[in-house]
C-alpha positions in Angstrom: -6.6 35.3 20.1 -4.6 36.1 17.0 -1.3 35.7 19.0 -2.5 32.5 20.5 -3.4 31.1 17.0 -0.1 32.2 15.6 1.8 30.5 18.5 -0.1 27.2 18.1 0.3 27.2 14.3 4.1 27.8 14.7 4.3 25.0 17.2 2.4 22.6 15.0 4.7 23.2 12.0 7.9 23.2 14.0 7.3 19.5 14.5 8.7 17.0 12.0 5.6 14.7 12.1 3.5 17.5 10.6 5.7 17.8 7.6 5.9 14.0 7.3 2.1 14.0 7.1 2.2 16.4 4.1 4.8 14.2 2.4 2.9 11.0 3.2 -0.3 12.5 1.8 1.5 13.4 -1.4 3.1 9.9 -1.7 -0.2 8.2 -1.1 -2.0 10.2 -3.8 0.7 10.1 -6.4 1.4 6.4 -5.7 -2.3 5.5 -6.0 -2.4 7.4 -9.4 0.7 5.6 -10.6 -0.7 2.2 -9.6 -4.0 3.0 -11.3 -2.2 3.9 -14.5 -0.2 0.7 -14.5 -3.3 -1.5 -13.7 -5.3 0.2 -16.4 -2.5 -0.3 -19.0 -2.4 -4.1 -18.1 -6.1 -4.9 -17.7 -7.5 -2.8 -20.5 -5.1 -3.8 -23.2 -7.7 -5.9 -25.1 -10.9 -4.1 -24.0 -12.7 -2.3 -26.9 -15.6 -1.0 -24.9 -16.7 2.5 -25.9 -18.0 5.3 -23.7 -21.4 4.8 -25.3 -21.4 1.2 -24.0 -20.5 2.4 -20.5 -23.0 5.2 -20.4 -25.8 2.8 -21.7 -25.0 0.3 -19.0 -25.1 3.0 -16.3 -28.4 4.3 -17.7 -29.9 0.8 -17.5 -28.6 0.3 -13.9 -30.0 3.6 -12.7 -33.4 2.9 -14.4 -33.5 -0.4 -12.6 -32.8 1.4 -9.3 -35.7 3.8 -10.0 -38.0 0.8 -10.4 -37.6 -0.1 -6.7 -40.2 1.1 -4.3 -38.0 1.8 -1.3 -36.3 4.9 -2.5 -36.1 8.1 -0.4 -36.8 11.4 -2.2 -33.0 12.1 -2.2 -32.3 8.8 -3.8 -35.1 9.1 -6.3 -33.8 12.5 -7.4 -30.2 11.2 -7.7 -31.2 8.3 -9.9 -33.5 10.5 -12.1 -30.6 12.9 -12.6 -28.2 10.0 -13.5 -30.7 8.7 -16.1 -31.3 12.2 -17.6 -27.6 12.9 -17.9 -26.9 9.5 -19.5 -29.7 10.0 -22.1 -28.5 13.5 -22.8 -25.0 12.3 -23.5 -26.2 9.6 -25.8 -28.6 11.8 -27.7 -26.1 14.6 -28.1 -22.9 12.5 -28.4 -21.3 14.2 -25.4 -18.6 11.9 -23.8 -18.0 11.9 -20.1 -14.5 12.2 -18.6 -12.4 9.1 -18.9 -11.7 7.4 -15.6 -8.0 7.8 -16.4 -8.0 11.6 -16.7 -7.0 14.5 -14.6 -10.6 15.8 -14.3 -11.9 12.4 -13.0 -9.1 12.2 -10.5 -10.2 15.6 -9.2 -13.8 14.6 -9.0 -12.9 11.4 -7.1 -10.6 13.2 -4.6 -13.3 13.3 -2.0 -12.9 9.5 -1.6 -9.5 10.2 0.0 -11.0 12.2 2.9 -10.5 9.3 5.3 -6.7 10.0 5.0 -7.4 13.6 6.0 -9.5 12.4 8.9 -6.6 10.1 10.1 -4.1 13.0 10.1 -6.6 15.3 11.7 -7.1 12.8 14.5 -3.4 12.6 15.2 -3.1 16.4 15.5 -6.3 16.8 17.4 -5.6 14.1 19.9 -2.1 15.4 20.6 -2.4 19.2 20.6 -3.5 19.3 24.2 -2.3 16.0 25.5 1.3 16.8 24.3 1.4 19.8 26.7 0.9 17.4 29.6 3.3 14.8 28.4 6.0 17.3 27.6 5.5 19.1 30.9 4.7 22.5 29.3 1.1 22.7 30.5 2.0 24.6 33.7 3.9 27.2 31.9 1.1 27.6 29.3 -1.6 28.1 32.0 0.4 30.6 34.1 0.2 33.1 31.2 -2.3 35.9 31.7 -4.7 34.4 29.3 -8.0 32.7 30.2 -8.0 28.9 29.8 -11.0 28.9 27.4 -9.1 31.1 25.0 -6.1 28.8 25.1 -8.3 25.8 24.4 -10.2 27.6 21.6 -7.0 28.6 19.9 -5.9 25.0 19.9 -9.2 23.8 18.5 -9.2 26.4 15.7 -5.7 25.4 14.8 -6.9 21.8 14.4 -9.7 23.0 12.1 -7.4 25.1 10.0 -5.0 22.1 9.7 -7.9 19.9 8.6 -9.2 22.4 6.0 -5.6 22.8 4.6 -5.2 19.1 4.2 -8.6 18.7 2.5 -7.6 21.4 0.0 -4.2 19.8 -0.5 -5.9 16.4 -1.2 -7.9 18.0 -4.1 -4.8 19.8 -5.4 -2.5 16.8 -5.1 -5.1 14.7 -6.9 -5.2 17.2 -9.8 -1.4 17.2 -10.0 -1.2 13.4 -9.9 -3.9 13.1 -12.6 -2.1 15.7 -14.7 1.2 13.9 -14.4 0.0 10.3 -15.0 -3.0 10.8 -17.2 -3.0 14.3 -18.7 -6.0 16.4 -19.4 -8.7 14.2 -20.9 -11.5 15.0 -23.2 -15.1 15.0 -22.3 -17.4 17.2 -20.3 -19.1 17.4 -16.9 -22.9 17.6 -16.8 -25.2 18.3 -13.9 -28.9 17.8 -13.2 -30.6 20.8 -11.6 -33.9 19.0 -11.0 -35.5 19.9 -14.3 -32.8 19.9 -17.0 -29.3 18.8 -17.8 -26.7 21.6 -17.9 -22.9 22.1 -18.2 -21.1 22.2 -14.9 -17.7 22.8 -13.4 -15.8 19.7 -12.2 -13.7 21.9 -9.9 -16.9 23.2 -8.2 -18.2 19.6 -8.0 -15.0 18.4 -6.5 -14.9 21.0 -3.7 -18.6 20.5 -3.1 -18.1 16.8 -2.5 -15.0 17.5 -0.4 -17.0 19.9 1.8 -19.7 17.3 2.3 -17.0 14.7 3.2 -15.4 17.2 5.6 -18.3 16.6 8.1 -16.6 13.3 9.0 -13.2 14.9 9.4 -14.7 17.6 11.6 -16.7 15.5 14.0 -14.2 12.7 14.4 -11.4 15.3 14.8 -13.5 17.0 17.5 -14.1 13.6 19.3 -10.3 13.0 19.3 -9.7 16.5 20.6 -12.1 15.9 23.5 -10.4 12.6 24.3 -6.9 14.1 24.2 -8.1 17.0 26.4 -9.9 14.9 29.0 -7.6 11.8 29.2 -4.3 13.6 28.5 -3.2 10.6 26.5 -2.7 11.2 22.8 -2.0 7.5 22.0 -5.3 6.3 23.6 -7.3 9.2 21.9 -5.8 8.4 18.5 -6.3 4.7 18.9 -10.0 4.9 20.0 -10.8 7.6 17.4 -9.3 5.6 14.5 -11.0 2.4 15.7 -14.4 4.2 15.7 -13.6 5.8 12.3 -13.2 2.4 10.7 -15.9 0.4 12.6 -18.5 3.1 13.3 -20.3 2.5 10.0 -20.7 -1.2 10.9 -22.9 0.0 13.8 -25.2 1.7 11.3 -26.0 -1.7 9.6 -26.3 -3.4 13.0 -28.8 -0.8 14.3 -30.6 -0.3 11.0 -33.7 -2.0 12.2 -34.1 0.2 15.2 -35.2 3.8 15.5 -32.1 4.8 17.5 -30.0 4.5 14.4 -31.3 7.9 13.3 -29.5 9.5 16.3 -26.4 7.4 16.0 -23.4 9.6 15.1 -22.0 7.5 12.2 -25.3 7.5 10.5 -24.7 11.2 9.7 -21.0 11.6 9.3 -21.1 11.0 5.5 -23.1 13.9 4.1 -22.3 12.8 0.5 -25.1 10.3 0.9 -27.6 13.0 0.2 -25.7 13.9 -3.0 -24.7 10.5 -4.3 -27.9 8.6 -3.5 -26.2 5.9 -1.3 -28.2 6.0 1.9 -27.8 3.1 4.3 -30.6 4.4 6.5 -34.0 5.6 5.1 -36.1 8.3 6.6 -33.3 10.7 7.4 -32.7 14.1 5.9 -29.9 16.6 5.6 -31.5 18.8 8.3 -31.7 15.9 10.7 -28.0 15.0 10.0 -26.9 18.6 10.7 -28.9 18.8 13.9 -27.5 15.5 15.2 -23.9 16.5 14.3 -24.4 19.8 16.0 -25.7 18.1 19.1 -22.7 15.7 19.3 -20.3 18.6 18.6 -21.9 20.6 21.5 -21.5 17.6 23.9 -17.9 17.0 22.9 -16.9 20.6 23.3 -18.8 21.1 26.5 -16.9 18.1 28.0 -13.6 19.5 26.7 -14.0 23.0 28.1 -15.5 21.9 31.4 -12.5 19.6 32.1 -9.8 21.8 30.8 -11.0 25.0 32.6 -11.6 23.3 36.0 -8.6 20.9 36.1 -5.9 21.6 38.7 -2.5 21.2 37.1 -0.5 23.3 39.5 -0.4 20.7 42.3 
């Protein structure tokens, strides 16, 4: 397996499109930070709002959300924590990070995970399909290695690629923030359910990135299945990207029905349990993990059954 993984990793990075994706990721992140800096310098030239004003407004908003009666336990805990942190800041004169600071760019890096999903889909859809289109599949399968091992090595390569790009997203965000905004003042506070405490913004950033990675993982697995079954990377990429951008719309369309709790895209964003934004009530982290595991099992079962049984020697 080690040799198979090494071979797949070398093949992946021997292609120019892979390096182009790294460059494009960096350009998108640095370009976005540059545009943010320019917009901030233009729009905030005459704004004299202090951080106390901003935190007070956030506290009032979160208190109004707590007053609603349709909150789930996760949402209630989230808004209680936001209120407690805001009050602690105001009482102790502890400023938060400025929006235009390196620290805040790191904290917000998880919002760029759709870019990682897009690149992962491209790699996942093509890693098997390209063997057919390039005519190398026969040579690959004539090696004295079982087919399931070959497919496993390809899937693990996709996962390693996705993890690497997720980490690069956080690091590029930090470098872009440092270049355009510098290290800002302020502190990061957390709510542990009973009290406010100092926290690590790096730990928070990687925690949010890990929760966002669920979408990268499951959509990448779906693209991997399509590429393996249909042997067409273009169709697999197109369908996966279409579902990535439209799947959430199905959540709102099905929100009145019980089936929405078992709909894949209801559970792809695990940050909803951490940020309090939950489009569907009555679901839990445990349910989401079970549903994602079930979809994963189906996708992989289809991939292995087709790849192992397909006759490519004729």
